[in-house]
Residue, then its C-alpha position, 0 to 999 in steps of 0.5 A: m024841291a026837284e032832285k038833281e040831275k044826275l050824270t054818271l060816267v063808267v072811265f075804263s080807259g087809263d089813256l091821259d086824253h080819256a081821262l082828261a075828257a072824263f074830268m072835263l065833263a065830270t066838273t063841267g057837270a058839277s059846276m051846273g049843279m048835277e051830282v056826278n058819279m065816276f066809276f073806274t074800272f080796269w085801265g081806269l084804276n090807273i088814274i085814281k091809283k096814287n103816284e108815289g109807292s109800289i103796290k104789293s099785292k097776294g100772288l105772283m102773277r098780280n104783283m107782275l101786273n102792278i110791276m108793269n101797271r104802275g098807274g097813277t096821273k105822272r105815268l099816263k100816255l096819250s091813246r094816240f100820238n104818244m110818239l114815246g112820250m113826246g106827244t104827252w110831254m107835248i099836250k101837258r105844255l099846250m094845257k099849261d100855256i092856256h092856263m089849263p089845268s092839269l089832270d091832278e088839278m082836275i081830280t082835286m077840283a072834282n072833290q071839291m065839287g062833290v064828284k064822287l070817285i068810285a073804284c069797281t071792287t071786282t077789278c081791284g080783286l082782279m088786279g090785287l088792288g086795296e084801298d091803299a093803292f088810291r088817291s085820297e079823293v076815292t070815296t068808295l070802292t063798290g061793285a058793278a051793282y051800285f054802278l048800274n043803281e046810279a046809271r039807272q037814275s042817272k039822265t046821263t051815262l057815258f063810258i069812256 
């Protein structure tokens, strides 16, 4: 039996449009039978943070960072044409009009399709984030070496 093709995505950006593109590619790859790994690092971690509650970290600077950078899918903005939130509202409205799933629905779909959501431990340490900061769909917290090994074995690796 042939080994499954792999798709590995590095999700660095925490912008809504980038998150939507990443999850469209991930779910499409999974629907085509690919093994899909999504490695979230730096601002991309905001996509997989829980929407509710506050994050308590060790140290004043990490607490300040987490107050200013709350994360969660409900707080993501567009990378362009945000227009004080009007652009984000418009995109979400247009998505609803064409029956496109929301980002939360895409995350659930990806999880159900076997897509692995992986948080970067180095960035988590830098930002003072523990496992409890993330959605239940996040299956693994690991470092760059794991990502590089997956990327080496992947037919396609993308940086978003």
